[in-house]
N, C-alpha and C positions, 0 to 999 in steps of 0.2 A: 181400247181404241184411243188414238192420240194423233196429233197433227203430223208427227213424223211418218205415220202410215199413209196419210193423205199425200204428203209430199213425195213419198216413194211411189205411190200410185200415179202421181202426176208425171214423174220421170218415165215410168213404163208406158204412159199414155202418149208420149211425144211421138208425133208422126202417125198416130193411129186414131186418136180421139180428136174430134173437131173442137176448136174454140168457137163457141156460138156467140152471136152478136147480142148487144142490148139495143132494142128497137124502141122507137117512140113516135108519137103522133100528136100534133096540137089538138086534134079533135078528142082524143082520149084524155089528154091533160084537162081539157075544159070540162069533160063529163065528170072526172074524178075530183076536180077542184084542186089539183096539185100535179106536179110533174110525175108522169108514169113511165117507167122504163121496163120493157119486157125482155127477159132473158129467154131467147128463142131456142130452147132445147128440142123443140119439134124439128129443128134443122140438123140435129145430131144424126149420126149413122143409125140406121134402122128406125128413124123417126121418133126417137125418144132418148131421154137422159139415161135410160137403163143400159145403154151400151157402155157407159163409163164403168158401172159396177161389174158388168159382165166381163169386160176386158181386164179390169183390175184382178178379178177373182181367177180367171183362167190363166192369165199371164203369171200369176204368183204360184201356180202349181209346178210340181216337179215334172220332168219329162215322162217318168213312169206313170204319174197320175193322169197326165194329158193323154198318154197312149191308151190307158184303160177306158177313158171317156168320162163325161160329166152328165149330170142330170139336174134339172131345175123344174120348179113348178111356177106357173104364171098364167094370168089371163091374157097375156100377149106381149107386152113390152119387154119384160124381163126375159121372156122366152126368146124373142128375136135378138136381144142384146147378147145373151149367152150363146145362142146358135151362131151368130156371126163371129163372135170372138173365138168360139171353138173351131169353126171352119177355118178361120184365118191361121190359127195356131196348130191345126192338124189334129184336133181332138174330136172323137165321135161325141154326139150330143143327143140326149133323150129329154124331151120336154113334156111335162104333164100339164094339160090345159083343160079348163072347163069346156064342156061340149057346147055351151051357149056363149062362148067368147065370140067377138066379132069375126065373121068369116075371113075378113082380110088379114087379121092377125094370125089365124090358124094357117091360112094359105102361105103367108109370108114366112112363117116359121119353117114350114115344110120346104119351101123354096130355098131356104138357107141350108138345107141338107140335114135338118134334125129329124129324128124319129118322134112323132107326136102321139102321146097317149091321152085320150079324151076321158073325162070323168064328169059325174053329175055334181055340180057345185052344192046343190041343196041336200044331197043324201050321202055323199062320199067325202072322205077326209084326204085332202091333197097331201098333207104332211105324211100321213100313213102310207099312201101310195108311193110317194117319193122315197121314203126311208126303205120300204120293202124292195123297190126296184134297185136302189143303190146297193143294198146288202146282197141281193141275189145276183147282181151282174157286175159287182166290183167297181161301181161308178162313184165318182166324187159328187156329193150333193152340194149345189150352190143355191142357197136360200135367197129369196128375192129381196130381203131387207135385213134380217137378223143374222148377218154374216159380216165379220170384221172387214174382210177385203172388199166386199160389196159396198159397205158404208164408206170405206176409204175412197173407193172409186167415185162414188157419188159426191164425196167431199171435194173432188177436183173442180166441180161446178162452183163451189163456194170460193175457191181460190180465184177463179176467173171473175166472179162477181166482185170480190174485194178489189181486184186490180182495175176492173172496168169502172166501178163506181168512183174510185179515186181519180181516174182520168176524166170523169164527168164532173168532178168537184163535189161529189156527194160523200159526206163523212157521217151523216146522221140520217138513218132511214129504216123503215121496216122492210124486210125482205119476205114476201109472201110466197109460200111454197105449197103446191098441191101435195097432200099428204095421205098416204095409205098406211103402211106399216112403220114408216119413219126413217127409212134408210137415207133418202135424199135430204129430208129435213134435218136429221141428226148429223149427217156428213157436212152439210152446209153450215149448220150451227157451230160445229167444231172449227171449221175453216175460218168463219167470220170472227169467232172469239179470239183467234190468234192474229189474223191479218187485218181485221176491220172491226174493232170492238164497238164502234158507233152504229154498226148495222145489226139489227135484231131480227133473227129468224122467227117467222110466224107460220105455224101449220094451218092449212086451209082445207076444209072437208065439205062433202055434200051432206045436206040434212038427212037425218036418219042413220048416217054412218059416220058420226062424229066422235068415234071412240077416243081419238087422241085429244080432242078438245075437252071431253069429259074427264079423261084420265089426268090431264094437266090440272084441271080445276080441283079434282078430288085428291091428287097426290098419289094415287094408286092406279094400276092398270084396270081399265073398264072395257068390257066386251060390247060389241054390237048385238042387238037383239035378233037380227036376221042376217043372212048371208048374201042376199041379192035383193034388187028392187030399185037401184039407182041407175040412171043412164051413165054415171061416171064409173064404169066397170073397172077402169084401169087402177083406181085407188080404193076399191072396196076390199077391205081386209077385216078379219074377225076382231083384232085388237092390236095395240102397239106391240112391238117386239120387246123381248126381255132385255136385249142389248140397246135398242134404240130409245126406249122410254126414259131410262135414267139420263141419257144424253139430252133429250128434249126437255125433261123436267128441270134440269140444271141450267140450260142455256137458251131456251126459247121463251118468247112472250106468249100470251094467251092465244088459243086457237080461234079461228073465224069460220063460221058455218054459212054456207050459201045453198040456194035451192037449185034444182036441176034446170029450171027456167033461166035463172041467172047465168048458168054455165052455157046454155044454148045461145043466149044473147051475147055473151062474151065471145063465143066462137065466131059469130057473125061479125062482130065489131073488129075482131082481130083480122079477119079476112078483108073486110072493107077498108080498114085504115092502116094495117100493117102488111097486108098481102101475104099472110101466113095461114096455114091450115093447122088448126088445133082440135084435138078430140075433146069430148066432154070432160073427162077426168083431167085433161091437161089444161083446161080453161078455168079451173076452180079458183086459182090464185088471182087471175086477171078479173074474174067475176067479183071477188072480194074487194079488189082495188077500186073497181068501177062503181059497184052498186052498194057497197058497205063502207063508204069513206069515213064514217064516224068512228069506225073501229081501228083506224090507222093513224099513227102519229107522224108529224113532220111535213115538210114542204115537198118531199119526194117519196115515192114508193117504188120498189122493185118487185115485179111479179114474175115468177118462173113459169113459162109455158112449157110444161113438162113433156108433152107428146102430141103427135099429129096423126096417129094411126086410126083414123075414123073411117067407118063404112061410107063409101062414096054416095050411096043413096041417102043415108042420114044427113050427110054434109050438104047435099043438094037441097034437101028439105029445109034444113036450118037456114041456109043462105036465102032461100026463097021466102021464108016466113019472117025472118028478122032482118029488117033493113039496117043500113048504116045510120049514122046520126043525121 
């Protein structure tokens, strides 16, 4: 993995991947005690940053590989990103999803033309299912984070952050990133190291599923004790990736851990003050910026709102329960 792959992915993304804005609100600045800028990846195609990696991976395949089809496993956002990229580029797509994934994510993936295979997250191994299907059907497996082209695609978000921060006059800041397996965090860290060395990538995770935070502290890969149990389903993974962990170990600052309640409050504040819809796992970085300011350095902080594919009923409850400032 290197910056050249990210730049190549950015070239292939032109005209297909949205450049998402940096949003701000005086109310959120006041709450955090510093300037808060939110990279609204919830406004990306399919409602999450995952389209970047999906497009990068599918667009890098040969015509023969695309003709045979692709397979991915995901709780929803990578599923939709790969499904849309595959449909646009004329490749059949099979997606392996947990049966308890949000219904809206399963429905959206099917609506994008993908075949969906459901599995039990607690008792079945999605890696094994994906590998078996790929071999049996001649499909190319596109992993959700431990895949070079996927990391490169996610790194295009970091290129945008570097350029947008410079436009805002920000040269020193922590960049907080909702982190599952580390594809986005690693990609952004690589891009920032090259284009904005004063910006430091920081992985953010929900309590009880802080494998990246613990791995960075230990210097070796640590696993989560359980496979489910957080409302932040989009970023619940067993452990950091074999490819992503060394990138994060060498280029990221310490991780930050937040509670599910922090995330729900951040969702409500993002809606009230930025007018964006963010799912629980996509609000982890903003929650860290707003409710754990002592963990952040500098006069400004950039938080990536990674996705907005939230169940409507849950979102309505969150907005009704947690008011604005």
